[in-house]
C-alpha positions, 0 to 999 in steps of 0.5 A: 976822830972817825966819821962814825964817832963824829956822827955820834957826837953830832947826834948827841949834841943835837939831842942835848940842844933839843932837851935844853941841857947845854952849858949855860942854860939855867937848871930846871927845878920842881916848882914846889922846891922853889915855892911855886905851885905846879897846879897854879903855874898851869894858869900861865898856859891858860892865859896865853891860850885864851889870847891865841884862841881870840886870834890876838896872838900867833904863839908865845914862849913863857919862862919863870925862874925862881931862886936860880931855877926854871920852874916854868918853860912853855911854848904855845901856838904857832911861830909861823901861821902860814906854814902852821909851824908850832912855836919852838922853845928855841925860837928866835925873837926880835927883842926890839927895846928889850935890847936897852937893858943889855946896853944899860948893863954894858954901861954899868960895867964900865961905870964899875971900872971907873971908866964912865960916870953917870954925870959925865957929859956925852961930849966928854966922849963924843965932842960933837955933842958940845953946845947942844941946842933945843928946838922951839916951835914958832908960834903960828897965827890962828888957823895957819896950821890948817890953812890951805889944807885940802883933800890928800894934803897934810897940815903945815909943819910948824917952823922951829928956832933953837935956843942953847941947852941949859946944860949938856946932856949926860950919860944918865940922861940917855939912860933915863930918857930925859935927854930930849935926843930924838924923843919925838918932838920938833928936834926929832923932825929936824934930826930926820933931815940933818942926821937920817938914820942909815942902816948901812952905816956904823955907830962910829959914823952915825952917832957924831952926826946926832950931836948937831940935832936940836933936843926936843926939850931942856935936858932933865926936865921931861921923861920922853922916850928916845926909841933909838938915838939915845941908847944907840949913843950909849952904844957908841960910848961903850965902843970908845971907852972899851976899844971894841965894837959894840957887838964885840963888847956884848959878846965878850963881856956879857953873852959869852960869860953867861953862856948866851949863844943865840943873841946877836944883832943879826942872825946867820942864814942857818938860824933863820928857820928858827925866827918867829914870824912877825904879825900885826893884829886888826879886825881881820885877824893876824896879818904877816909883817916883814921885818922893819927896815930900821932893824934890817942891818948888819952894821949899825949895832943898835943898843936901842932895839937891834938884838935878836934873842931866845928864851933860854938866852934872855932868861939867863940875862934876867936871872943874872940881874935877879941874882944881883949881877952874878950867874954860874960863878960869873959876876958882871955887876955888884949887887949895889950896882943892880940896886942902882940900876933899879932905883928911880932916877927921874923923880916924878917925871916918869909918873907924869908922862902918862896915866899908865905910868902912875906908881912907877919910876924909871931907873937906868934903862928899866922902869921900876915899880914904886907903888904896886897899888897905885901902879895896879901891878901884881909885881913887888915894889922894887921890881923892874924890867922893860918891853919890846915893840914886838911884844917881848916883856920881862921883869925881875923881882929881887924880893921874890928872887924871881924873873919872868919872861914873855916872848911874842911877835906882835905889837906891845900888849900891856894887857897881856903883860899884866895878865902874865904877871898876875898868873906868875905871882899867884903861883907863889905859895910860900 
């Protein structure tokens, strides 16, 4: 190939990327052809702009797909406030806990192959998790917690003792946050001491150490979020069962088949200019935040919170779920397995975990709308999804054959999520 032809091909490829016409990207569709109102969809941008004008957001990317076609895709505001850089549709976001449903799909693929079962004990794959203990705080005399605490000092941390777990933790426990593994209680404090998370390590080296960490409660008795450890343990199980490192499994079995190009556990230097700035919000307005240390790793592939992704990529993953496990002729899961993922596996435990969770259940790495009235949600009963700590949010509504995606880079913002969902649902007119 001559240099002239090579140059021309390069220019064409760049143009295609800019237009969003590369292979694997969902096709665009006229809103009216998929039962949506073009006029009403404009309210999504109006909602986002109100938050930007109030300086609650730097910028956002929003996507809505229905019946397999993208009917709304918009970038607003800034991806870098300091440089006044406009938000790009191909901006890269830190997905944080929206990594969890991707890990859930990986486990479910292995479940379909008969290589894991939901009720398998974790010790079947990682022997160090055999004979788990549960941490119990020792009772303290009245006033002991604050006795001797002066200016600049903190209250005394209660001592703990351990009791045997009533049963072993299972894969289902990890997927539903009912394992008690590093869920923010007394056992988690002990885990920080005996099995500190080392971002220079690997899942193979780190996860077995978690087997010695006492649980925060008896398995299956509470819903309490395991922000990293529980789902990272699932990532290690994927490695053991598949023979691939977790990043390789996701690439070969999920990302490549779906045409996902920019999703990974870290971004190469040439893609860093596309990474959206991370911000905190205070009374003084938006403040720049550096990437947290727990995310800054190229070796510890965190299925609990480590993925970086784009709107193009993640909407394909969401649409695959909306389609019942298939996209562009590539089937990752059967429709019945997606139904299993989106079923309530925890009884009333999730609803009892806080007032904001009433009317909701919890499936396999996703929450599920059980009663939209009680939950005060506009999305259909049976819709499911999850959020990320830096403000990313998605949901899948198989009843409406719809997926919605909101990407921002500030702390989780439940009010905005509800407003976005409302703006999407009110645009359905068939």
